[in-house]
DRENRO-92935 format. One record per residue (C-alpha): residue in three letters; x, y, z negated. Coordinates in steps of 0.2 Angstrom, whole numbers. Layout:
<timars>
<timar><aa>ala</aa><X>X</X><Y>Y</Y><Z>Z</Z></timar>
...
</timars>
This chain:
<timars>
<timar><aa>met</aa><X>159</X><Y>-56</Y><Z>56</Z></timar>
<timar><aa>lys</aa><X>154</X><Y>-41</Y><Z>44</Z></timar>
<timar><aa>val</aa><X>136</X><Y>-39</Y><Z>42</Z></timar>
<timar><aa>ala</aa><X>126</X><Y>-24</Y><Z>35</Z></timar>
<timar><aa>ile</aa><X>108</X><Y>-27</Y><Z>29</Z></timar>
<timar><aa>val</aa><X>96</X><Y>-13</Y><Z>27</Z></timar>
<timar><aa>gln</aa><X>85</X><Y>-16</Y><Z>11</Z></timar>
<timar><aa>thr</aa><X>74</X><Y>0</Y><Z>11</Z></timar>
<timar><aa>ala</aa><X>57</X><Y>6</Y><Z>6</Z></timar>
<timar><aa>leu</aa><X>44</X><Y>10</Y><Z>20</Z></timar>
<timar><aa>ile</aa><X>28</X><Y>19</Y><Z>21</Z></timar>
<timar><aa>gln</aa><X>12</X><Y>9</Y><Z>27</Z></timar>
<timar><aa>gly</aa><X>5</X><Y>17</Y><Z>43</Z></timar>
<timar><aa>gln</aa><X>17</X><Y>31</Y><Z>44</Z></timar>
<timar><aa>val</aa><X>27</X><Y>28</Y><Z>60</Z></timar>
<timar><aa>ala</aa><X>36</X><Y>44</Y><Z>62</Z></timar>
<timar><aa>glu</aa><X>42</X><Y>44</Y><Z>43</Z></timar>
<timar><aa>asn</aa><X>47</X><Y>26</Y><Z>45</Z></timar>
<timar><aa>met</aa><X>57</X><Y>30</Y><Z>61</Z></timar>
<timar><aa>gln</aa><X>67</X><Y>43</Y><Z>52</Z></timar>
<timar><aa>ile</aa><X>70</X><Y>31</Y><Z>37</Z></timar>
<timar><aa>ile</aa><X>77</X><Y>18</Y><Z>49</Z></timar>
<timar><aa>gln</aa><X>88</X><Y>31</Y><Z>58</Z></timar>
<timar><aa>asp</aa><X>95</X><Y>37</Y><Z>42</Z></timar>
<timar><aa>ala</aa><X>98</X><Y>19</Y><Z>36</Z></timar>
<timar><aa>leu</aa><X>106</X><Y>14</Y><Z>52</Z></timar>
<timar><aa>thr</aa><X>118</X><Y>29</Y><Z>51</Z></timar>
<timar><aa>glu</aa><X>122</X><Y>24</Y><Z>33</Z></timar>
<timar><aa>ala</aa><X>125</X><Y>6</Y><Z>38</Z></timar>
<timar><aa>ala</aa><X>136</X><Y>11</Y><Z>52</Z></timar>
<timar><aa>ser</aa><X>148</X><Y>20</Y><Z>40</Z></timar>
<timar><aa>ala</aa><X>153</X><Y>3</Y><Z>33</Z></timar>
<timar><aa>asn</aa><X>160</X><Y>-2</Y><Z>51</Z></timar>
<timar><aa>pro</aa><X>150</X><Y>-18</Y><Z>52</Z></timar>
<timar><aa>asp</aa><X>149</X><Y>-29</Y><Z>67</Z></timar>
<timar><aa>val</aa><X>130</X><Y>-32</Y><Z>65</Z></timar>
<timar><aa>ile</aa><X>116</X><Y>-21</Y><Z>57</Z></timar>
<timar><aa>val</aa><X>100</X><Y>-30</Y><Z>52</Z></timar>
<timar><aa>leu</aa><X>83</X><Y>-22</Y><Z>49</Z></timar>
<timar><aa>pro</aa><X>68</X><Y>-28</Y><Z>40</Z></timar>
<timar><aa>glu</aa><X>51</X><Y>-34</Y><Z>47</Z></timar>
<timar><aa>leu</aa><X>38</X><Y>-22</Y><Z>54</Z></timar>
<timar><aa>trp</aa><X>48</X><Y>-7</Y><Z>50</Z></timar>
<timar><aa>asn</aa><X>38</X><Y>5</Y><Z>61</Z></timar>
<timar><aa>thr</aa><X>21</X><Y>2</Y><Z>53</Z></timar>
<timar><aa>ser</aa><X>25</X><Y>-8</Y><Z>37</Z></timar>
<timar><aa>phe</aa><X>14</X><Y>-22</Y><Z>33</Z></timar>
<timar><aa>leu</aa><X>-1</X><Y>-21</Y><Z>37</Z></timar>
<timar><aa>pro</aa><X>-11</X><Y>-5</Y><Z>40</Z></timar>
<timar><aa>glu</aa><X>-29</X><Y>-8</Y><Z>47</Z></timar>
<timar><aa>asn</aa><X>-25</X><Y>3</Y><Z>62</Z></timar>
<timar><aa>val</aa><X>-9</X><Y>-6</Y><Z>66</Z></timar>
<timar><aa>tyr</aa><X>-15</X><Y>-9</Y><Z>84</Z></timar>
<timar><aa>glu</aa><X>-18</X><Y>10</Y><Z>87</Z></timar>
<timar><aa>ile</aa><X>-1</X><Y>15</Y><Z>80</Z></timar>
<timar><aa>ala</aa><X>10</X><Y>1</Y><Z>87</Z></timar>
<timar><aa>asp</aa><X>24</X><Y>4</Y><Z>99</Z></timar>
<timar><aa>val</aa><X>18</X><Y>1</Y><Z>117</Z></timar>
<timar><aa>asp</aa><X>31</X><Y>-10</Y><Z>126</Z></timar>
<timar><aa>gly</aa><X>42</X><Y>-6</Y><Z>111</Z></timar>
<timar><aa>lys</aa><X>47</X><Y>10</Y><Z>120</Z></timar>
<timar><aa>glu</aa><X>52</X><Y>20</Y><Z>105</Z></timar>
<timar><aa>thr</aa><X>60</X><Y>6</Y><Z>96</Z></timar>
<timar><aa>arg</aa><X>70</X><Y>0</Y><Z>111</Z></timar>
<timar><aa>ala</aa><X>76</X><Y>18</Y><Z>114</Z></timar>
<timar><aa>leu</aa><X>82</X><Y>21</Y><Z>96</Z></timar>
<timar><aa>leu</aa><X>91</X><Y>4</Y><Z>94</Z></timar>
<timar><aa>ser</aa><X>99</X><Y>4</Y><Z>111</Z></timar>
<timar><aa>ser</aa><X>106</X><Y>21</Y><Z>109</Z></timar>
<timar><aa>phe</aa><X>112</X><Y>19</Y><Z>92</Z></timar>
<timar><aa>ala</aa><X>120</X><Y>2</Y><Z>96</Z></timar>
<timar><aa>lys</aa><X>129</X><Y>10</Y><Z>111</Z></timar>
<timar><aa>asn</aa><X>134</X><Y>26</Y><Z>102</Z></timar>
<timar><aa>asn</aa><X>141</X><Y>16</Y><Z>87</Z></timar>
<timar><aa>his</aa><X>148</X><Y>1</Y><Z>96</Z></timar>
<timar><aa>val</aa><X>138</X><Y>-11</Y><Z>84</Z></timar>
<timar><aa>asn</aa><X>127</X><Y>-26</Y><Z>87</Z></timar>
<timar><aa>ile</aa><X>109</X><Y>-23</Y><Z>80</Z></timar>
<timar><aa>val</aa><X>96</X><Y>-36</Y><Z>75</Z></timar>
<timar><aa>gly</aa><X>82</X><Y>-24</Y><Z>75</Z></timar>
<timar><aa>gly</aa><X>71</X><Y>-31</Y><Z>62</Z></timar>
<timar><aa>ser</aa><X>54</X><Y>-32</Y><Z>69</Z></timar>
<timar><aa>val</aa><X>40</X><Y>-19</Y><Z>75</Z></timar>
<timar><aa>ala</aa><X>22</X><Y>-19</Y><Z>79</Z></timar>
<timar><aa>asn</aa><X>23</X><Y>-20</Y><Z>98</Z></timar>
<timar><aa>ile</aa><X>10</X><Y>-20</Y><Z>111</Z></timar>
<timar><aa>arg</aa><X>13</X><Y>-30</Y><Z>127</Z></timar>
<timar><aa>glu</aa><X>0</X><Y>-33</Y><Z>140</Z></timar>
<timar><aa>asp</aa><X>-14</X><Y>-27</Y><Z>128</Z></timar>
<timar><aa>ala</aa><X>-9</X><Y>-39</Y><Z>115</Z></timar>
<timar><aa>leu</aa><X>0</X><Y>-35</Y><Z>99</Z></timar>
<timar><aa>phe</aa><X>15</X><Y>-44</Y><Z>94</Z></timar>
<timar><aa>asn</aa><X>27</X><Y>-44</Y><Z>79</Z></timar>
<timar><aa>thr</aa><X>43</X><Y>-42</Y><Z>89</Z></timar>
<timar><aa>val</aa><X>62</X><Y>-43</Y><Z>85</Z></timar>
<timar><aa>phe</aa><X>73</X><Y>-34</Y><Z>98</Z></timar>
<timar><aa>val</aa><X>92</X><Y>-38</Y><Z>98</Z></timar>
<timar><aa>tyr</aa><X>106</X><Y>-26</Y><Z>105</Z></timar>
<timar><aa>asp</aa><X>124</X><Y>-29</Y><Z>108</Z></timar>
<timar><aa>arg</aa><X>138</X><Y>-16</Y><Z>106</Z></timar>
<timar><aa>asp</aa><X>135</X><Y>-9</Y><Z>123</Z></timar>
<timar><aa>gly</aa><X>117</X><Y>-5</Y><Z>119</Z></timar>
<timar><aa>ser</aa><X>110</X><Y>-19</Y><Z>130</Z></timar>
<timar><aa>glu</aa><X>95</X><Y>-28</Y><Z>125</Z></timar>
<timar><aa>ile</aa><X>101</X><Y>-47</Y><Z>124</Z></timar>
<timar><aa>ala</aa><X>85</X><Y>-55</Y><Z>116</Z></timar>
<timar><aa>ser</aa><X>68</X><Y>-52</Y><Z>109</Z></timar>
<timar><aa>tyr</aa><X>58</X><Y>-64</Y><Z>98</Z></timar>
<timar><aa>asp</aa><X>39</X><Y>-64</Y><Z>94</Z></timar>
<timar><aa>lys</aa><X>35</X><Y>-70</Y><Z>77</Z></timar>
<timar><aa>ala</aa><X>28</X><Y>-88</Y><Z>79</Z></timar>
<timar><aa>his</aa><X>20</X><Y>-92</Y><Z>63</Z></timar>
<timar><aa>leu</aa><X>7</X><Y>-78</Y><Z>57</Z></timar>
<timar><aa>phe</aa><X>3</X><Y>-76</Y><Z>39</Z></timar>
<timar><aa>ser</aa><X>-16</X><Y>-81</Y><Z>39</Z></timar>
<timar><aa>pro</aa><X>-18</X><Y>-78</Y><Z>20</Z></timar>
<timar><aa>ala</aa><X>-16</X><Y>-59</Y><Z>23</Z></timar>
<timar><aa>gly</aa><X>-25</X><Y>-59</Y><Z>40</Z></timar>
<timar><aa>glu</aa><X>-10</X><Y>-56</Y><Z>51</Z></timar>
<timar><aa>asp</aa><X>-17</X><Y>-68</Y><Z>64</Z></timar>
<timar><aa>asp</aa><X>-32</X><Y>-56</Y><Z>65</Z></timar>
<timar><aa>tyr</aa><X>-21</X><Y>-43</Y><Z>72</Z></timar>
<timar><aa>phe</aa><X>-6</X><Y>-51</Y><Z>81</Z></timar>
<timar><aa>ala</aa><X>-4</X><Y>-64</Y><Z>95</Z></timar>
<timar><aa>ala</aa><X>8</X><Y>-78</Y><Z>90</Z></timar>
<timar><aa>gly</aa><X>24</X><Y>-80</Y><Z>99</Z></timar>
<timar><aa>lys</aa><X>28</X><Y>-97</Y><Z>107</Z></timar>
<timar><aa>asp</aa><X>47</X><Y>-98</Y><Z>110</Z></timar>
<timar><aa>ser</aa><X>62</X><Y>-100</Y><Z>99</Z></timar>
<timar><aa>val</aa><X>76</X><Y>-88</Y><Z>103</Z></timar>
<timar><aa>thr</aa><X>95</X><Y>-89</Y><Z>102</Z></timar>
<timar><aa>phe</aa><X>108</X><Y>-76</Y><Z>108</Z></timar>
<timar><aa>glu</aa><X>126</X><Y>-72</Y><Z>106</Z></timar>
<timar><aa>leu</aa><X>134</X><Y>-59</Y><Z>96</Z></timar>
<timar><aa>asp</aa><X>153</X><Y>-57</Y><Z>98</Z></timar>
<timar><aa>gly</aa><X>153</X><Y>-74</Y><Z>105</Z></timar>
<timar><aa>val</aa><X>144</X><Y>-82</Y><Z>90</Z></timar>
<timar><aa>thr</aa><X>127</X><Y>-91</Y><Z>94</Z></timar>
<timar><aa>cys</aa><X>114</X><Y>-84</Y><Z>82</Z></timar>
<timar><aa>gly</aa><X>95</X><Y>-86</Y><Z>80</Z></timar>
<timar><aa>val</aa><X>81</X><Y>-76</Y><Z>72</Z></timar>
<timar><aa>val</aa><X>65</X><Y>-81</Y><Z>63</Z></timar>
<timar><aa>thr</aa><X>53</X><Y>-69</Y><Z>55</Z></timar>
<timar><aa>cys</aa><X>47</X><Y>-69</Y><Z>37</Z></timar>
<timar><aa>tyr</aa><X>33</X><Y>-83</Y><Z>36</Z></timar>
<timar><aa>asp</aa><X>43</X><Y>-93</Y><Z>49</Z></timar>
<timar><aa>leu</aa><X>55</X><Y>-97</Y><Z>35</Z></timar>
<timar><aa>arg</aa><X>42</X><Y>-109</Y><Z>28</Z></timar>
<timar><aa>phe</aa><X>43</X><Y>-120</Y><Z>43</Z></timar>
<timar><aa>pro</aa><X>59</X><Y>-130</Y><Z>42</Z></timar>
<timar><aa>glu</aa><X>57</X><Y>-138</Y><Z>59</Z></timar>
<timar><aa>trp</aa><X>57</X><Y>-120</Y><Z>67</Z></timar>
<timar><aa>val</aa><X>74</X><Y>-116</Y><Z>60</Z></timar>
<timar><aa>arg</aa><X>80</X><Y>-133</Y><Z>64</Z></timar>
<timar><aa>glu</aa><X>77</X><Y>-130</Y><Z>82</Z></timar>
<timar><aa>leu</aa><X>89</X><Y>-115</Y><Z>81</Z></timar>
<timar><aa>ala</aa><X>102</X><Y>-126</Y><Z>72</Z></timar>
<timar><aa>leu</aa><X>100</X><Y>-139</Y><Z>86</Z></timar>
<timar><aa>ala</aa><X>103</X><Y>-125</Y><Z>98</Z></timar>
<timar><aa>asp</aa><X>120</X><Y>-123</Y><Z>90</Z></timar>
<timar><aa>ala</aa><X>115</X><Y>-107</Y><Z>80</Z></timar>
<timar><aa>gln</aa><X>128</X><Y>-103</Y><Z>67</Z></timar>
<timar><aa>val</aa><X>119</X><Y>-89</Y><Z>59</Z></timar>
<timar><aa>val</aa><X>100</X><Y>-86</Y><Z>57</Z></timar>
<timar><aa>phe</aa><X>93</X><Y>-69</Y><Z>54</Z></timar>
<timar><aa>val</aa><X>77</X><Y>-68</Y><Z>44</Z></timar>
<timar><aa>pro</aa><X>69</X><Y>-50</Y><Z>44</Z></timar>
<timar><aa>ala</aa><X>54</X><Y>-50</Y><Z>32</Z></timar>
<timar><aa>ala</aa><X>41</X><Y>-41</Y><Z>23</Z></timar>
<timar><aa>trp</aa><X>40</X><Y>-53</Y><Z>8</Z></timar>
<timar><aa>pro</aa><X>31</X><Y>-48</Y><Z>-8</Z></timar>
<timar><aa>ala</aa><X>39</X><Y>-48</Y><Z>-25</Z></timar>
<timar><aa>thr</aa><X>26</X><Y>-60</Y><Z>-32</Z></timar>
<timar><aa>arg</aa><X>34</X><Y>-74</Y><Z>-21</Z></timar>
<timar><aa>asn</aa><X>52</X><Y>-70</Y><Z>-24</Z></timar>
<timar><aa>val</aa><X>56</X><Y>-87</Y><Z>-31</Z></timar>
<timar><aa>his</aa><X>50</X><Y>-95</Y><Z>-15</Z></timar>
<timar><aa>trp</aa><X>60</X><Y>-83</Y><Z>-4</Z></timar>
<timar><aa>asp</aa><X>76</X><Y>-86</Y><Z>-14</Z></timar>
<timar><aa>ile</aa><X>74</X><Y>-105</Y><Z>-13</Z></timar>
<timar><aa>leu</aa><X>68</X><Y>-106</Y><Z>5</Z></timar>
<timar><aa>asn</aa><X>82</X><Y>-96</Y><Z>11</Z></timar>
<timar><aa>arg</aa><X>95</X><Y>-106</Y><Z>2</Z></timar>
<timar><aa>ala</aa><X>87</X><Y>-122</Y><Z>8</Z></timar>
<timar><aa>arg</aa><X>87</X><Y>-117</Y><Z>26</Z></timar>
<timar><aa>ala</aa><X>106</X><Y>-113</Y><Z>25</Z></timar>
<timar><aa>ile</aa><X>110</X><Y>-129</Y><Z>16</Z></timar>
<timar><aa>glu</aa><X>100</X><Y>-141</Y><Z>26</Z></timar>
<timar><aa>asn</aa><X>106</X><Y>-134</Y><Z>43</Z></timar>
<timar><aa>gln</aa><X>124</X><Y>-130</Y><Z>37</Z></timar>
<timar><aa>met</aa><X>123</X><Y>-112</Y><Z>44</Z></timar>
<timar><aa>tyr</aa><X>123</X><Y>-95</Y><Z>37</Z></timar>
<timar><aa>val</aa><X>106</X><Y>-86</Y><Z>33</Z></timar>
<timar><aa>val</aa><X>105</X><Y>-67</Y><Z>33</Z></timar>
<timar><aa>ala</aa><X>88</X><Y>-63</Y><Z>26</Z></timar>
<timar><aa>val</aa><X>83</X><Y>-45</Y><Z>25</Z></timar>
<timar><aa>asn</aa><X>67</X><Y>-39</Y><Z>15</Z></timar>
<timar><aa>ser</aa><X>60</X><Y>-22</Y><Z>11</Z></timar>
<timar><aa>val</aa><X>58</X><Y>-14</Y><Z>-7</Z></timar>
<timar><aa>gly</aa><X>45</X><Y>-3</Y><Z>-14</Z></timar>
<timar><aa>leu</aa><X>26</X><Y>-2</Y><Z>-12</Z></timar>
<timar><aa>val</aa><X>18</X><Y>-12</Y><Z>2</Z></timar>
<timar><aa>asn</aa><X>1</X><Y>-3</Y><Z>1</Z></timar>
<timar><aa>pro</aa><X>-10</X><Y>9</Y><Z>-10</Z></timar>
<timar><aa>lys</aa><X>-16</X><Y>-6</Y><Z>-20</Z></timar>
<timar><aa>gly</aa><X>1</X><Y>-8</Y><Z>-28</Z></timar>
<timar><aa>asp</aa><X>8</X><Y>-23</Y><Z>-20</Z></timar>
<timar><aa>val</aa><X>27</X><Y>-23</Y><Z>-20</Z></timar>
<timar><aa>tyr</aa><X>40</X><Y>-29</Y><Z>-8</Z></timar>
<timar><aa>gly</aa><X>52</X><Y>-41</Y><Z>-16</Z></timar>
<timar><aa>gly</aa><X>69</X><Y>-35</Y><Z>-9</Z></timar>
<timar><aa>his</aa><X>82</X><Y>-49</Y><Z>-13</Z></timar>
<timar><aa>ser</aa><X>90</X><Y>-47</Y><Z>4</Z></timar>
<timar><aa>val</aa><X>104</X><Y>-59</Y><Z>5</Z></timar>
<timar><aa>ile</aa><X>118</X><Y>-67</Y><Z>15</Z></timar>
<timar><aa>ile</aa><X>120</X><Y>-86</Y><Z>11</Z></timar>
<timar><aa>asp</aa><X>133</X><Y>-98</Y><Z>16</Z></timar>
<timar><aa>pro</aa><X>131</X><Y>-116</Y><Z>22</Z></timar>
<timar><aa>trp</aa><X>134</X><Y>-122</Y><Z>4</Z></timar>
<timar><aa>gly</aa><X>120</X><Y>-112</Y><Z>-2</Z></timar>
<timar><aa>ser</aa><X>131</X><Y>-99</Y><Z>-11</Z></timar>
<timar><aa>tyr</aa><X>127</X><Y>-80</Y><Z>-10</Z></timar>
<timar><aa>ile</aa><X>139</X><Y>-69</Y><Z>0</Z></timar>
<timar><aa>val</aa><X>127</X><Y>-55</Y><Z>-4</Z></timar>
<timar><aa>glu</aa><X>118</X><Y>-57</Y><Z>-20</Z></timar>
<timar><aa>pro</aa><X>99</X><Y>-54</Y><Z>-22</Z></timar>
<timar><aa>asp</aa><X>92</X><Y>-38</Y><Z>-30</Z></timar>
<timar><aa>asp</aa><X>78</X><Y>-26</Y><Z>-28</Z></timar>
<timar><aa>asp</aa><X>88</X><Y>-10</Y><Z>-26</Z></timar>
<timar><aa>his</aa><X>85</X><Y>2</Y><Z>-11</Z></timar>
<timar><aa>glu</aa><X>102</X><Y>0</Y><Z>-3</Z></timar>
<timar><aa>ile</aa><X>113</X><Y>-5</Y><Z>12</Z></timar>
<timar><aa>lys</aa><X>121</X><Y>-22</Y><Z>7</Z></timar>
<timar><aa>val</aa><X>137</X><Y>-28</Y><Z>16</Z></timar>
<timar><aa>gly</aa><X>145</X><Y>-45</Y><Z>17</Z></timar>
<timar><aa>glu</aa><X>158</X><Y>-55</Y><Z>27</Z></timar>
<timar><aa>ile</aa><X>153</X><Y>-71</Y><Z>37</Z></timar>
<timar><aa>asp</aa><X>168</X><Y>-84</Y><Z>38</Z></timar>
<timar><aa>phe</aa><X>164</X><Y>-96</Y><Z>52</Z></timar>
<timar><aa>asp</aa><X>178</X><Y>-108</Y><Z>45</Z></timar>
<timar><aa>val</aa><X>166</X><Y>-112</Y><Z>31</Z></timar>
<timar><aa>ile</aa><X>154</X><Y>-120</Y><Z>44</Z></timar>
<timar><aa>asp</aa><X>168</X><Y>-131</Y><Z>50</Z></timar>
<timar><aa>gly</aa><X>174</X><Y>-135</Y><Z>33</Z></timar>
<timar><aa>ile</aa><X>157</X><Y>-142</Y><Z>27</Z></timar>
<timar><aa>arg</aa><X>154</X><Y>-151</Y><Z>43</Z></timar>
<timar><aa>ser</aa><X>170</X><Y>-160</Y><Z>41</Z></timar>
<timar><aa>lys</aa><X>165</X><Y>-166</Y><Z>24</Z></timar>
<timar><aa>ile</aa><X>146</X><Y>-169</Y><Z>25</Z></timar>
<timar><aa>asn</aa><X>140</X><Y>-168</Y><Z>43</Z></timar>
<timar><aa>val</aa><X>121</X><Y>-170</Y><Z>42</Z></timar>
<timar><aa>phe</aa><X>120</X><Y>-168</Y><Z>61</Z></timar>
<timar><aa>asn</aa><X>130</X><Y>-184</Y><Z>64</Z></timar>
<timar><aa>asp</aa><X>119</X><Y>-194</Y><Z>53</Z></timar>
<timar><aa>arg</aa><X>102</X><Y>-188</Y><Z>59</Z></timar>
<timar><aa>arg</aa><X>90</X><Y>-201</Y><Z>66</Z></timar>
<timar><aa>pro</aa><X>80</X><Y>-193</Y><Z>80</Z></timar>
<timar><aa>asp</aa><X>75</X><Y>-211</Y><Z>85</Z></timar>
<timar><aa>ile</aa><X>64</X><Y>-212</Y><Z>70</Z></timar>
<timar><aa>tyr</aa><X>57</X><Y>-194</Y><Z>69</Z></timar>
<timar><aa>asp</aa><X>53</X><Y>-180</Y><Z>82</Z></timar>
<timar><aa>ile</aa><X>52</X><Y>-162</Y><Z>78</Z></timar>
</timars>
């Protein structure tokens, strides 16, 4: 599976400009002929303008139209990062996933909201973990702060996910945590992790996104290395690696669910 990840700069609160940035990035990513394109978190509004509710995508209408059309026209799967999405008058941080035919095959509302930045003051929390198939491969998705909750990612592993996508808006000040947590989730669940972050300014206060978008294999090795450049990054996922590590050290065979419950 060839994966293209979009590590790009966004503009806080400027939806039309961000939509154009993502359209251009999708076009550039598609030129690499990937099987899957992955976008970062909250790419329509960036993180986190005060008027996010007013400028959010109602029922994801604009987002869904863009991603569905692009996926179909380019015959590519898209894990659509996440957007600020209003549904039934509540605001959600939602990932939409599309297959090569442009069909929406999954959506996921971020479950763990980042209270230190007041995300929970704006957004409603999702309640359901989500898996889906891309080209016959079981995949899952979590969003940014979800990464800090290993039991949430383990649920996806127990549902046979071989790849977990992690769209994020993660600050550079915590890049060490980002790098370690992504590798830990890959190692402990013996799966691939595809983690996609933005770069550039978060807000006028001067906070900066950390970049460091990566593809990590089940051994914890980088298939795509972390950096903070504005770029499309491409890597190949080899599912034989999962079989190889599980034939040597299969942690799932040695789990003790009789003595703990996640």
